N, C-alpha and C positions, 0 to 999 in steps of 0.2 A: 667419190669415196667419202664416207662419213668419218670424221675425225673427232675423238673425244678431246675437246678443247682444254679440259682440265689436266690432261696429260701432256699438253704442248709445252715446249721449253719456254714459250712466251709467258707462261704462268708460273715460272720458277725464278726465284731470285738468284742472280749470278753471284759468284764469289765462292770463297772457300768455306764460309760459314753461313749457310742458308738459315734464316730465322723461321720462315714460313714456307711450306711447300704444300700446295693444294693437290689433293689426290681424291678424285671422285667428289663425293659430297662431304668429305671430312677434311679437317685441317690439322696437320701435325706441326708441333712447335718444338724447336730445339731450345729448351729452357736455359741452357748455358749462355746463350747469346740474346735471350728475350729480355725486353724491358721489364724489370722486376716490379715496377709500379703498375704497369698495365695488366700484368698477369698475376698480381697479388691475390691471395685467397680472400674471399668475402669475409669481412669482419663479422663476428657474432657477439654483439654486446650483451652483457648480462641484463636481463629484463625481469620484472616481476610478472609471474604468471597470473592471468586474470581468472579468478574463480569466485565462488560465493563469499570467501573470507577476505579477499583482496579488493572486491568491488566497493571501494570506499570513496568518500568525497575528497579525501586527501590525494587520491590518485588521478583526479580530473586533470586533463591536459598532459597526461603521461602516456607514452607508448608502452603497451603491455603485451606480453606473449600469450597467445591463445593456448588453452590447456591441450597438451599433446594427447592426453587420454581421449578427449572428445574428438579430436581430429582423426585419431586412429580408428575410432568407432564409426565415424561417418564414411571412412574409406580414404585410402591414399589418393591424393590429387582431386578429391571431390570438393573443390572450393568453388564458390559462386563467382560469376563474372570474371573480372581480371585478377582476382586476388591471388590465384595460384602463381601467376607470373611475378606479381609483386613480392610474394613470400620468397620465391627463388632469389630475387634480386637482393632482398634483405638478409638472406641466409637463415631466416627463421620466420614462422608465422606470427606477425606482430601488427597490432592495430592501435589506433589512438583511443584512449578512454576519455570520452567527451562528457560534457554536462548532459547532453542529450542521452548518451548511453546510461549515465547514472539515473536519470529520471525514468528511462525505459525499464531498467532493472528494478527500481522502486515499485513501478506499476506491476511487474511480474510478481514481486513479493506480496503486494496487496491482493492481487487476484488469486494467489495461492490459497487464500482463506475462503473466498467466494468469487466465482467467475462472473464476468459481465455477461449480459444477455446477447451481445453482439460481438462479432469478430472485429479486429482492427487491422488496417493495412497501412504500412509505411509507404508514403508516396512523395515523390520529388523528381527533379530533373535527372536525366541520365548522368551518372557520376556523382550524385549527391551523397552516396554512402549508405544506401538502403540495405544492400546485401551485407555490408560489413556490420551494420547494427544488428541485423537479424542473426548473423553468425555469432556475434558476441552474446546476444541474448540467449540463444540456444545453448551455448557452451556453459554460461554461468548457471542457467536453469538446471542443466544436467548435473553440475557439481553440487547443487543445493538439494538434490534428491528428487527432482521432478521426473516424470515419465516424459521424455522428449521424443517427439516424432518430427524429425527435421528433414526437409527436402531442399537440397541446395539449388536445384534447377528443375522446375516443373516444365520448362520448355522441352526437355528430353522426353517427357511423357507424350508430347504431341507432334514432334517434328519428324516422325517416321524413322528415327534412327534406331529404334528398338523393336524387337519382334512383337507381333500381336496376332490374335486369332479370334474368329467369331465364337461367341458363346452359344452352345446348342440350345435351341428353343426360345431364344430371345433375339432382340436386335442390338445387343451389347457386344463389346469386344473385350477380350481379356489381355492382360500383359503380365503373365505370371513371373517373368524374369525381373521386371521392375518391382513388382509387389514383394518378391523374395528379398531383393536388395534392400528395400525399405525396412522390412522386418529384421534383417540382419543388423542394420544400423541401429534400430531401436533396441535390439537385444544387447549389442555391445556398449551402447551409450547409457542405457537405463536398466541393465540387468538386475541390479539390486532392488530398484524401485518396482520392477515388474514382479519380483518374487514376493513382495509384500502385499500384493493385491490378490485375494482369492476370487475365483470366478463367481461364486455365490449361487450358481445354478448349473445344471448340466447343459453342455453345449454340444450339439450334433455337428460333426464336420464331414458330412457325406453319409453314405449308406452304412458303412462298416466302422466308422471312426467317431468317437465321442470322448468328451472329458467330463468327469463328474465335478460336482460343485466344490469339492475340497482342493482341486487343482488351482494353480495360480496363473496369472497372465504370462509368467515366464514359461510355464509348461505349454500354454497355448501357442506362444510364439515359436517355441521349439518344434511344434508340429508343422508349422508353415515352412520352417527352414529345412526340415527333414523331408517334407513332401511338397515340392514347389507347386504341384497342381492344386493344392489346397491353400496357397498363399493368399488369394483374394478373400476367401471366406474367413480365414484366420485374421486378416487385417480388419475386416468388417466387424468381427466379433471383438477384436482388441479395442477398437474405437468405441463400440457400444458399451462394453464393460467399463473401460477407462473413463468414459465421459460421465457415467452415472455414479461411480464410487466416490467416496469422500476421504479415503485413507491417504491417498497420494495425489498431489496436484499434477496437472498435465499441461504441457506446452506443445501445441500443434503449430509448427512454424513452416511455412511454405514460401520459398523464394520464387519470383516470376509468377506470382499467383494469378495474374491476368490470363495466363494460359488456360485456366479452368473454364473460361467462357469463350474461347476462340474457336475458329474452325481449324481443325488439325490438317496435317499433311497426309494423314491416312485416308484410305478409301475403302468402301464396302464392296460386297461381291458384285454390285451393279456399277462399280466405278464412280459412285457418288462420294463427295467429300464428307468425311465424318465430323460432325460437331463434337466438341470435347466431352460433352455429357453422355456420349455413347461409349466412352471408354470406362470400363468398370472401376479402374483405379481413381479416375477423376470423379466419377459419380459417387464414390465413397467419401471424398473430401468436400464436395460442393455444399452439402447441407450445413456444414459447420461455418461456411463463409456466407451463406444466404440466410442465416438465422433460423433454419428449420431444425437444427440440432445444436445443443449447447453443452458445455462442460459444467459439472458441479463445482469443481475447483480447478483453477488454472486459467489459461488464455489461449485463444485462437488468434494467431498473429501471422500476417503475410507481408510481402514486399512486392511492389509493382516493378516492372522493368520495361524500359523503352528502347532497349538495345536492338531488338528485332521486332519491328512494328507489325510483322505478319501475325504475331501472336498477341497483339494488343488490339482487341476489338474497338472499332471506331466509336461505337456508342459508349463503351466503358471509358475510353480515353476522354470523351467529352464530359462524362459525368465526374471523372476524377479531376479534370482540369476545366471547370466551367468558365466561360468568359466573364469578365467583370460586367455587372448589370447596373443600370441606372434606374431610378424610380420613374415610372411612366405616369404621365398625366392621366391617361385612360387606364384605370385599374382593371377593367374588363379585358383589355388586350393582353395583359400579363397572364391571363388564364387560358389563352389560346395555346393548346398543346402542340399545334403544328408549328407556330412561330416560336414557341418557347417550350421545347420538350422537357419532360421532368428530369431532374438531376439527382433524385434520391438514389441512394445506394443501400444495399442490404448489410453493409458493414460500416464501421466508423473509419475515418481517414485520419492518419497521423501525418501531418505535413512535415517534410524535411527540407529546410532551407539551406542556406550557405553556412560554411564554418566561419568562425571568427578569425581576426588577425592573430590573436594569441594562439589559437589552435593551429594556424598555418605555421607560426614560428616553431611550435612544438614538433610538428611534422617534419619541417625542413631541418631542424636540429637533429632529428633522428636520421634523416637521409644523409646528413654529414657524418654521423657516427658510423653509418654502414658504408661509407665511401661512395654513395650514390651521387653526392655532391662533394667536390674536392675542397672548395674554399669554405672557410668558416662562415656561419650564418649570423647576421645581425638582425635585429628586429626591423630595421629600415629595409633590408633586402627582402625579408619575409613579407613586409607590408606591401612592397611593390609587386611581388609575385601574387599576393592575395588580391590586389586590385586588378591585375592583368587577367586573372582567372575568374574574376567575379565571385570569389569565395567558393568555387566548385572544387572539391578535393581531387577529383579525377583530372581536371584541367591543370591543377597545381602540380600533380605528379607527372602528367604528360609534359608540362613545361620544363621541368628539371631533368627529364630523361629523354628529351627530344633528340639528343645526339646519339642515343643507343641504337 
């Protein structure tokens, strides 16, 4: 006979006042006898919201709240990496405003006048904070009036978790559901900016649908939202018009950008593995990261990810993290492409190193304010944690929450 162990009396606390009684997969708690410290509500400290106006040098080394309007726009729970769990623990979406963040936002402001010819990719060890920096950059760019096209997880485009279908007459595959979600995010985050940009030409969207030159990018995106089957062609036209106009700057920000060059978990009709560039959504983004298509005003910015190496191509990994080289006595040997394969990349790399001891103290002080850490934090304690984690933000956080 099979017995549900969670219903057994062995799993129930004896006595007149039972504090915790397990029932199935849930736990009921009698708050009258529960430890008030253990079950206390998560504190929600008052924080300054990070946006275009508050992104100041005076706020460096301060934990700031991410703009709720931006988070609502990208979708509930659409946080990159581990950040969703972190935000639940903190009671609000909050991240450290670093000197690195300030410099990155300064570059976005400069590129708003004239875009660079090449894309840039944030690269560093797993847990260095690449996703957090990209999220902050996208949020502030949206608040400053950019057209923001932000994807929090490109891995979901290639890991076979979402529907796909062959495109008639080609060897490509479509993902209209994903394309529609991206358009919805752009519309909610950058609706006002889209409405400021006229199409400038008539755009055909199939046999019976077209938009005249007086319509705006907002009208174009609405077509894709109302007719998901047109989402891909709408997204392609959105990027074409947005990249050439000079009225509003654009930020194209893709997290886990290495997924654009990987072999996916999808298969074609012959059961062959699909390379990423045969997915229409990815094929739309690739030219911007390979230098084949550029923006007039704005920035193309990505972030690498090493969380799942299935989607980090080995060749790209080597190019992003080349081994240290020494000068060879035989200069001709260094030209051997077999012994020394090329390390050039089609985009610029922005290295992300470790955080400083002062930044670690600011983080841990915030952890104490939100009761993640019970005891007060001194700079000596923060310094020890910083050394133990080698300055890696994710390791620092894991170290202080290891008992959870």
